[in-house]
N, C-alpha and C positions, 0 to 999 in steps of 0.2 A: 248948551254944553260945548266947550271948545274941543274940537278934535284935531290932533296934529295933521298937518298937510300930508305926511307920509302915509298915514292911515287912509285918508280920503282918496289918495292916488294909488292905494294898494302897493306901496313901496316899502321895502324893509327899512327900518330906522338904522342909523349907523350904530355900530357896536360901541359900548361904553369903553372909554380909554382907561388903561391901567398905567403901567410904567413903560417907557419906550422900549426897553429890552424885550419885555414880554409881548408887547403889541407887534413889534417887528418880526419876532420869531413866529408867533402864532398866525400872523398874516399869511405865512407860507402854506397854512392849512385851511384858511378861511373858506375856500370853495367846497370843502368836504362837508360843511355844516349847512343844511338847508334852512335852518332857523337862526336868527340873530342871537336868541337866548342861548342856544346850544353853544355857539361860538364864544359867547361871553363866559359861560361856565368853563369852557376849555381854557380860556385865559385865566380865570380865577384859580383853577387847579394849578396851573403853572406858577402863578404868583404865590400861591400858598406853599408850593414845593420849594421855592427859593427863599421864602421868608425865614425869619429867625425863630419861629415857634418851635417848641421842643418836640411836640408830637404832631405828626403830619396826618392826623385823622380828618375826616370830612367836617365834623363839628368844629375842630380847632381851625381848619383852613377857612371855614365860613366866618368864624369870628374875626380872624386875621384880615380878611379882605372886606369886612364890613357888611356881610350878609346877615339877614335876620336869623336864619337857621340853615341847616345843611340839606334841607329837603331838595332844593334845586340842584345841588351838586350830586346828590344821590340819584335823582331823576336823570340827570345828564349821563351818568355812568350806567344806569340800569335800563332806561327806556327811551333814550333820546334817538332821533332818526338819523343816525350816522353809522357808517360801517367801520369797525375797528380794523378790518383788513386793509381798507383804503388808507387809513391813517398810518398803519405800520409800513405799507409800501411807500408812502410819501416820505416818511421819516428815513427809511433806508436810502431813498434817492437823494435826499438832502445830505445825509452823511457821506454817501458815495461821492457826491459832487465836492463836498468840503475836503475830502481826502484825496481828491484827484484820481479816483479809481483804485487807490491802494486797497489791498485786502484788509479786512478787519473782522473781529470776532466780538459778538455781543453775548455777555453772560449775565443772566438775571437770576438772583437768588430769591425765591419766594417761600423759603422754608419757615419763616416766622421766628419769634423769640418767646421764650418762657416769660411769663408775667405772674407775679404774686399779687393777690388781691383781685378786686373787680371794679375799682373806681375809674380806671382808664377806659376811654371809649373803645368799644369793640373787643374787649377782653372776653374770651369764650374758650371752652374746651375744644381743642383742635390738634391736628397732627403738627408736631414741631420737628421739622426735618433734621436739625442739627442735634436733637436728642434721640430721634428715632422712635418717638412714642407720643401718645396723646397726653397733653397737659393743658393747663390754663395758659393761654398765650394771645399774642396779637400779631 
């Protein structure tokens, strides 16, 4: 059996390249991920978010970036060995540097949207903030 030299020497293999924009941006965060796989899924999520797919769900992103299924992306978000606090702090430092120290405000809307039917990935009954009640939504 042929074993890659990186494995024999217990070295991490290089991360799979995506597109230059994503690779260069994500490289700013690479040291926050102890595993190459985690870093790759971080890049895949970014690639999926800027892709032209209509729905930015994990299954849709997985298909768009050429993954067999969304399991790896789900694992990355749910149980991967990285700290979201460190990622948020790094992102704020990068933004602050890009803005030359100018003040800024980040506003994130996580209220969800009403969705009729059940065929879209992750549709479920949940609180929809802009309606102020529980409905089928995503």
